[in-house]
N, C-alpha and C positions, 0 to 999 in steps of 0.2 A: 796635840797639844804639847809643848815643850815639857810641862810638868809631868806628863804621862810618860814621857821618855825617861824623866829622872827617877821616876818611882821604881823603876825596874831594878835597881842595884844599890847596894849600901854606900856607894861613893859619895851620894848627895844627901847627908843627913839634915842640911839646913833648909831644905825645901819641902813644902807641904802644897798640894795642888789646888785646894778648894775649901770653901766654907759653905755649910748649908744653913739655909735660913731657917728660923724657928718654926715659923707658920706654913712652910711648905717645903717640897722636896727639891725645890730650885737650889743651883749651887752657883756661887759666885768665885770665879778663878781668881787667885791671888798668889802672892809670894809671901810666905812668912819668913821674914829674915831674922835668923838668930846669930848670925856671925857680925862682929862689930866691923870687921874688915869691909865685907861686902856692904854693910850699911854705909860706911863712910864713902865709899865709891859712889853709891847710889845718891848720897847728899849733893855731891857735885853734878852728877849727871842730871838729876830732877830738880836742881836749885830753881826756884821761882814758880813751880807748879803749884798753883792753889788747892787743887783736889788732893794732894798727897801730902802727908806729913811723916817725916823721918827723924822728928825729934825725939821720939821715944827710944829707950834703951833697945827694945827689940820690936822694931816697926814692922808693920805690914804694907805691902804695896798691891793695889788691884792692878792686875796684870794688863798693860797698856803699851802703845809705842812711843819709846824714847831711845832711838838708836844712833842719832847723829853723834852725840857727845862720848859714846863708848868708844869709838875708835881712837879718841884722844887719850886714853888711859895707856900710860907707859908699861905697865906690869902686865903684858899680854901673856906671861907664862905662868901667872898665878892661878890657883884654883878659882878664885873670884873672878877673873877675866874668862875663864873657861865657862862658868855658869852664865855670864852674861853674853859670850859668844853663842851659846847654846839657844838662847832667847831670841838673838839677833837672827841666826840661821833659820829658826822656825818662823819667824814673821816673814823674813823675805821669800822663804819657800812658798809660804801659803798666799802671800799677798802680791808679789812683785808683777806676775802676769796679769791678774785681774786690774791692777791699779794701771798698768801701762796701757791698757785699752779703755779705762775709764769705766769699769764695772765693779760692783762690789756685791757682797752678800749680806743679809741681815745680821747673821751672826758675827760679822767682821766689822760691823760699824764702829764697835769701840777702837779699832785700830786706824779708822779713817781720820777720826777727829783728835788731833792733838791739843792739849790745853794750850791756850794762847793764840791758837790760828784764828784767821779771818774765816766767818762763815757766811756764805751768800744765802739768801732767803728772800721770799716775797712777802711784804709787810701786809697782814690781814685786812687791815682797816684802809689802806690806801692803794693796794694792789701794786704798789711800786717796790723796786729792788731795794734791799736794804743789806748792809754788812755789819755783822756783830762779832764781837769776840767770845770764843768758847772758852769755858772754864772747866766744866766737868760733865760726864754724860753717866746715864744709867738707864737699864730697862724697866718700864713700869707698865702695870695692867690695871685696868679699872674697866668694870661694866662689860667683860669679855674682850675688851680691845687691848692690844699690845703696842707699845711703841718704845723707841729709843729716845728718851727725854734728854736734851741739851740744854745745860743752864749756861746762859750767855750774858753778855753785858754789852753795852753801848753808850755813847755820849748822846744827850738829849737836851732840848730846850723846850720848856713848856710855855714860855712868854714871860716866865718871871724867875726860874731857876734854870742855871746851865749846869749840867753834872752827869755823873755815871748813873744809869738806870739798868736794872736788870729783867730779863726776859727768859721764858722757858719755851723752846721750838721742840717739835716733835717729828719724828720719822716713823711712820706707821709701819708695823712689821709686813714684811713681804717675803714671797717665796723665790728662791732660785737666784740668779744674777739680775742686776738692775743697773742701767746706766747711772753713774753717780750725778750726773747734771739733771736727772729726773726725779731726785729725792726732793722733799719738802725743803731740806736745808742741806748745804754740803760745804766742804771747804772750798773757799774762793780760788785757790789755786786750781781746781777741776773747771772751772768756769771758762768756757772756750775763748771768751774775749778778753780774758784776763791777761794782762801784759806785765 
């Protein structure tokens, strides 16, 4: 994990690696942003993402994949750009090869779903394909079952009203590598017939 690399030296005092839940030993990886400069860069990079708020003076961001906009930063020599570059390098090292061949591990599902992406799933009621828009995700456990919970939205019409509706999809926890297309829900860009 990128934050593990940063813990080893005093050079990165603005980052802490994780937060422990009160009722369990489970940790949520996040970036605790204490630097106003870094916060301002992230406000531009993460603009429009519903699941993240950078409006506080000292915001925290749950670790996720937002790499495309970072290359547009003109200050590549700054310490802030170095923090972001380390995060990008870590994501690329761990994900690139798996994603190229269409595979993913359960522990990396958080990186597969970018807020705002279109998600392909089979609708339970009709057994027909459905495309929804992803907003946020988190791991959940209930009755000894663990899954990655996807908070999504879509446009619906019930015969009277036309508008946006919400739905929660789940990807049940699995071991090892799994083809992305075999998941209960996955980003539309990995659908073979997607054009």
